[in-house]
C-alpha positions in Angstrom: -8.0 -6.8 17.3 -8.3 -4.9 14.5 -11.6 -6.4 13.7 -12.5 -4.8 17.2 -11.6 -1.6 16.5 -12.8 -1.0 13.1 -16.3 0.5 12.2 -18.7 -2.5 11.1 -19.1 -0.8 7.2 -15.3 -1.2 6.8 -13.9 -3.7 4.6 -10.7 -4.7 6.1 -9.9 -7.9 4.2 -7.4 -6.7 2.2 -5.2 -6.4 5.1 -5.6 -9.9 6.3 -4.4 -11.2 2.9 -0.8 -9.9 2.2 1.3 -11.1 -0.2 4.6 -12.2 0.8 7.5 -10.5 -1.0 10.3 -12.0 1.5 11.5 -15.6 2.0 13.7 -15.2 4.8 13.9 -13.6 8.3 16.5 -11.4 7.2 14.4 -10.2 4.3 11.6 -9.3 7.0 13.8 -7.2 8.8 15.4 -5.4 6.1 11.0 -4.7 5.2 10.9 -3.7 8.7 13.6 -1.2 8.6 12.7 0.4 5.5 9.1 0.9 6.8 10.6 2.4 9.9 12.7 4.9 7.5 9.4 5.9 5.6 8.1 8.1 8.0 8.1 12.0 7.0 12.1 12.9 6.8 13.4 9.5 8.1 14.3 8.2 4.6 17.0 11.5 4.5 18.3 10.9 8.1 18.3 6.9 8.2 19.0 6.7 4.5 18.9 2.7 4.2 18.0 2.9 0.6 20.3 5.7 -0.6 23.0 4.4 -2.8 25.6 5.7 -0.5 24.3 4.1 2.7 23.1 0.6 1.4 26.6 -1.2 1.8 27.3 0.6 5.6 23.9 -0.7 6.5 24.4 -4.3 4.7 27.9 -4.5 6.9 26.4 -2.9 9.9 23.8 -5.3 10.3 25.4 -8.5 8.9 23.5 -8.8 6.0 20.4 -8.3 8.2 21.0 -11.7 10.0 19.1 -11.0 13.3 21.0 -13.6 15.4 24.3 -12.1 14.5 23.1 -8.3 15.2 21.8 -9.6 18.6 25.0 -11.5 19.3 26.9 -8.4 18.4 25.1 -5.4 19.6 22.9 -4.4 22.3 20.7 -0.5 21.4 23.6 1.5 22.9 26.4 0.0 20.9 24.1 -0.2 17.8 23.1 3.7 18.0 27.2 4.7 18.4 28.2 2.3 15.7 25.6 4.0 13.3 26.5 7.4 14.4 30.2 6.6 14.1 29.9 5.2 10.8 27.2 7.5 9.4 28.2 10.6 10.6 31.6 10.1 11.5 31.6 10.9 15.4 
């Protein structure tokens, strides 16, 4: 699909040969979460890499284990848990 929308003279080959820095699904989820927070002020709001929040996220997200996260949360309970743990209410 990327090729379909890309100008004919654009070199997009670098986007198809990505060096993978992850080895597990948990690594993929962690990388996705970092990417999601990288937009504008999200780093300060979400703060998954902020020193004072790293352990909180790791515990709340069961060491980034997708299956355990899905077994314990839905979108509402996950949001509520984040709000309580990160902001206190």
